[in-house]
C-alpha positions as CSV (number, residue, x, y, z in Angstrom):
1,M,-86.8,59.6,-94.9
2,A,-84.7,61.0,-97.7
3,W,-81.2,62.3,-96.9
4,D,-82.1,65.6,-98.5
5,D,-84.6,66.2,-95.7
6,L,-81.7,66.4,-93.3
7,D,-79.9,69.2,-95.1
8,P,-80.5,72.7,-93.8
9,K,-82.6,74.8,-96.0
10,P,-80.8,77.8,-97.5
11,K,-81.9,81.2,-96.1
12,K,-83.5,83.7,-98.4
13,P,-81.3,86.8,-99.0
14,A,-82.4,90.0,-97.3
15,P,-84.6,92.2,-99.5
16,I,-82.7,94.9,-101.3
17,D,-83.4,98.5,-100.3
18,L,-85.2,99.7,-103.4
19,T,-85.1,103.4,-102.3
20,L,-81.3,103.4,-103.1
21,M,-81.8,102.3,-106.7
22,S,-82.4,104.5,-109.6
23,I,-85.4,104.2,-112.0
24,E,-83.0,102.7,-114.6
25,D,-81.7,100.2,-112.1
26,L,-85.1,99.2,-111.0
27,T,-86.3,98.8,-114.6
28,N,-83.2,96.6,-115.4
29,R,-83.9,94.5,-112.3
30,I,-87.5,93.9,-113.4
31,A,-86.3,92.9,-116.9
32,E,-83.9,90.4,-115.4
33,H,-86.5,88.9,-113.2
34,E,-89.0,88.7,-116.0
35,A,-86.4,86.9,-118.2
36,E,-85.8,84.4,-115.3
37,I,-89.5,83.8,-115.0
38,V,-89.7,83.0,-118.7
39,R,-86.8,80.6,-118.3
40,M,-88.5,78.9,-115.3
41,R,-91.8,78.6,-117.2
42,E,-90.0,76.9,-120.1
43,A,-88.3,74.5,-117.7
44,I,-91.8,73.7,-116.2
45,K,-93.2,73.0,-119.7
46,G,-90.2,70.6,-120.4
47,K,-90.7,68.8,-117.2
48,E,-94.5,68.5,-117.8
49,A,-93.7,67.0,-121.3
50,Q,-91.3,64.5,-119.7
51,R,-93.9,63.5,-117.1
52,S,-96.6,63.1,-119.8
53,T,-94.2,60.8,-121.7
54,A,-93.4,58.8,-118.6
55,D,-97.0,58.5,-117.7
56,A,-97.9,57.2,-121.2
57,L,-95.0,54.8,-121.1
58,F,-96.0,53.4,-117.6
59,K,-99.7,53.7,-118.1
60,K,-101.6,51.0,-116.3
61,G,-104.6,49.7,-118.0
């Protein structure tokens, strides 16, 4: 068992009441989330490249 398994999982924040936000605020929030998604996809690509390199290095055969 890893020690990380013993740490409590952080709770997700409560959803924001979107009815209180203006159209401009909602549009800005969407843009921020889309930018974060792009950043996460780039991180995934980097990790996949690292994994491919490691797999090639430690390839059994």
